[in-house]
NUBAVO-533021 format. One record per residue (C-alpha): residue in three letters; z, y, x negated. Coordinates in steps of 0.25 Angstrom, whole numbers, padded with zeros to 4 digits, always signed. Example, Ala and Ser with C-alpha at 12.3 -4.5 7.8 and 13.67 -1.06 7.14 Angstrom:
// NUBAVO-533021
Ala+0031-0018-0049Ser+0029-0004-0055
This chain:
// NUBAVO-533021
Met+0276-0008-0102Lys+0288-0011-0110Ser+0284-0026-0111Thr+0270-0021-0116Phe+0277-0012-0126Phe+0286-0022-0132Ala+0276-0033-0133Ala+0266-0024-0140Leu+0277-0019-0150Ala+0281-0033-0153Met+0266-0035-0157Leu+0267-0023-0165Ser+0279-0028-0173Val+0272-0041-0176Ala+0259-0034-0180Ser+0268-0026-0190Ala+0269-0037-0200Leu+0257-0045-0206Pro+0259-0060-0208Val+0261-0064-0223Glu+0255-0077-0227Gln+0264-0086-0235Pro+0258-0097-0244Ile+0261-0111-0238Glu+0266-0116-0251Gln+0277-0105-0252Pro+0290-0105-0245Val+0292-0093-0236Glu+0305-0086-0238Val+0311-0082-0224Leu+0317-0068-0225Pro+0327-0062-0215Val+0320-0053-0204Glu+0325-0040-0210Gln+0319-0044-0224Val+0306-0047-0218Ser+0305-0034-0211Glu+0308-0026-0224Leu+0298-0034-0231Asp+0287-0031-0220Ala+0291-0017-0220Arg+0289-0016-0235Gln+0276-0024-0235Phe+0269-0015-0225Gly+0274-0002-0230Ala+0283+0000-0218Asn+0295+0006-0225Glu+0295+0020-0231Asp+0308+0026-0236Asp+0303+0037-0246Leu+0312+0048-0239Lys+0324+0039-0239Asp+0322+0035-0254Gly+0324+0050-0257Lys+0309+0053-0260Cys+0302+0066-0256Ala+0288+0071-0256Ser+0280+0083-0251Asn+0278+0075-0238Ile+0287+0065-0231Phe+0282+0056-0220Ile+0292+0050-0210Phe+0287+0039-0200Ala+0293+0032-0189Arg+0287+0018-0186Gly+0284+0012-0172Ser+0292+0002-0165Thr+0295-0012-0171Glu+0288-0008-0184Ile+0294-0012-0197Gly+0300-0004-0208Asn+0301+0011-0206Met+0286+0014-0206Gly+0281+0003-0198Thr+0267-0003-0201Ile+0257+0003-0191Cys+0255+0017-0196Gly+0267+0022-0204Pro+0264+0016-0218Gln+0250+0020-0216Thr+0253+0034-0214Cys+0262+0035-0225Asp+0252+0029-0234Gly+0241+0039-0229Leu+0250+0051-0232Lys+0253+0046-0246Glu+0238+0046-0248Glu+0236+0060-0241Leu+0247+0067-0248Asn+0245+0060-0262Asp+0258+0053-0261Asp+0266+0065-0259Val+0273+0059-0247Ile+0285+0050-0244Cys+0286+0041-0231Gln+0298+0037-0223Gly+0299+0029-0211Val+0310+0030-0200Gly+0317+0017-0200Thr+0327+0008-0193Ile+0337+0013-0203Asp+0335+0027-0198Gly+0337+0023-0184Tyr+0323+0020-0180Val+0322+0005-0177Ala+0309+0006-0170Asp+0313-0002-0158Leu+0305-0005-0146Ala+0315+0000-0135Ser+0316+0014-0140Asn+0302+0017-0136Phe+0307+0017-0122Leu+0317+0028-0124Ser+0313+0042-0119Ala+0310+0047-0134Asn+0302+0034-0136Thr+0312+0031-0147Asn+0327+0032-0149Arg+0336+0043-0155Met+0340+0035-0168Ala+0326+0034-0171Ile+0323+0049-0169Asn+0336+0053-0177Gly+0331+0043-0189Ala+0318+0051-0190Val+0325+0064-0189Gly+0334+0060-0200Leu+0322+0056-0209Ile+0315+0069-0207Glu+0328+0077-0210Gln+0330+0069-0222Ala+0316+0072-0227Thr+0318+0087-0225Thr+0331+0087-0233Gln+0327+0077-0244Cys+0313+0083-0246Pro+0314+0098-0242Gly+0300+0101-0246Ser+0293+0090-0240Asn+0283+0089-0228Ile+0288+0079-0217Leu+0277+0071-0210Leu+0282+0062-0198Ser+0275+0051-0190Gly+0279+0040-0181Tyr+0272+0028-0174Ser+0275+0023-0160Gln+0290+0024-0158Gly+0290+0031-0171Ser+0282+0042-0165Ala+0293+0045-0155Val+0303+0044-0166Met+0296+0055-0174Thr+0293+0065-0162Asn+0307+0064-0158Ala+0312+0066-0172Ile+0303+0078-0174Gln+0308+0085-0161Ala+0323+0083-0166Leu+0321+0090-0179Asp+0326+0104-0182Ala+0316+0115-0184Ser+0317+0115-0199Thr+0315+0100-0201Lys+0304+0100-0191Ser+0297+0111-0199Arg+0296+0101-0211Val+0288+0091-0202Lys+0273+0094-0206Gly+0266+0083-0198Val+0268+0072-0188Val+0260+0060-0184Met+0262+0051-0172Phe+0256+0037-0170Gly+0256+0031-0157Phe+0265+0042-0152Thr+0274+0036-0141Arg+0277+0050-0136Asn+0263+0055-0136Ser+0262+0057-0121Gln+0275+0063-0119Asp+0274+0073-0130Asp+0259+0076-0128Gly+0255+0071-0142Gln+0264+0080-0150Val+0278+0081-0156Pro+0286+0091-0147Gly+0289+0103-0155Phe+0281+0099-0167Ser+0267+0105-0172Ala+0256+0098-0165Ala+0247+0102-0177Arg+0256+0094-0186Thr+0256+0082-0176Lys+0246+0070-0175Val+0247+0059-0165Phe+0240+0046-0166Cys+0238+0039-0153Ala+0228+0028-0153Phe+0218+0026-0141Gly+0225+0016-0132Asp+0239+0018-0138Leu+0247+0019-0125Val+0260+0023-0132Cys+0253+0037-0133Ser+0252+0037-0118Asn+0266+0037-0114Thr+0268+0022-0113Leu+0274+0012-0123Thr+0263+0002-0121Ile+0258-0003-0134Thr+0243-0006-0136Pro+0236-0010-0149Ala+0232+0004-0151His+0247+0008-0154Leu+0246-0001-0167Thr+0234+0006-0173Tyr+0240+0018-0179Gly+0238+0014-0193Ser+0224+0018-0192Asp+0229+0032-0190Ala+0238+0033-0202Glu+0227+0039-0211Asp+0225+0050-0201Ala+0240+0052-0199Ala+0242+0054-0214Ser+0231+0064-0215Phe+0236+0072-0204Leu+0250+0072-0210Ala+0245+0075-0223Ser+0237+0087-0218Val+0249+0093-0211Ala+0258+0091-0223Arg+0249+0100-0231Thr+0249+0111-0222
């Protein structure tokens, strides 16, 4: 099972970046790997740092990407959900990804831990949620995660104190790696304010880490996810 999981996620990391054609006549500048990753992240909208930049809005969307995804938002469904929320909420929303600098490196091995992620990643998400509550005291907090990022978020929510948790108005999980263990919910959080997207054929949602093509389809659910989060933010 592990070999299937690692091979499939290797394919995911390749699929996360589209080829860029270069004119034959023009010399191609070779950039260091870390610079290429940063350029890819900017190109695909895979980085969002509104909260860290000191911004506030009526709604704050915090997202944890899947394993091996670039930036702090990834490319599968994070940026699309952020964009959908901006449309739904008339741009009265800021977006923030949980990144490597926060302690969430989105590595492969952490999927096999008992929490389906590691403690540093969980603490990183908790820190951003707590920052949102203090920096923007009147804002709704909307949370989401994809694949390993969904494990990051469900564990982070359970680690919040009651006051901070009360500020969380809605949660969306894509390809929820703890879907089977947690009965499709976030333990201790309102079921009515939680929505889980598990595509037909996505075995990650059935207590296995086997990656199938269905696990890569959640961009198509981003519009519905944004609509759900916007609706609970209004209530």
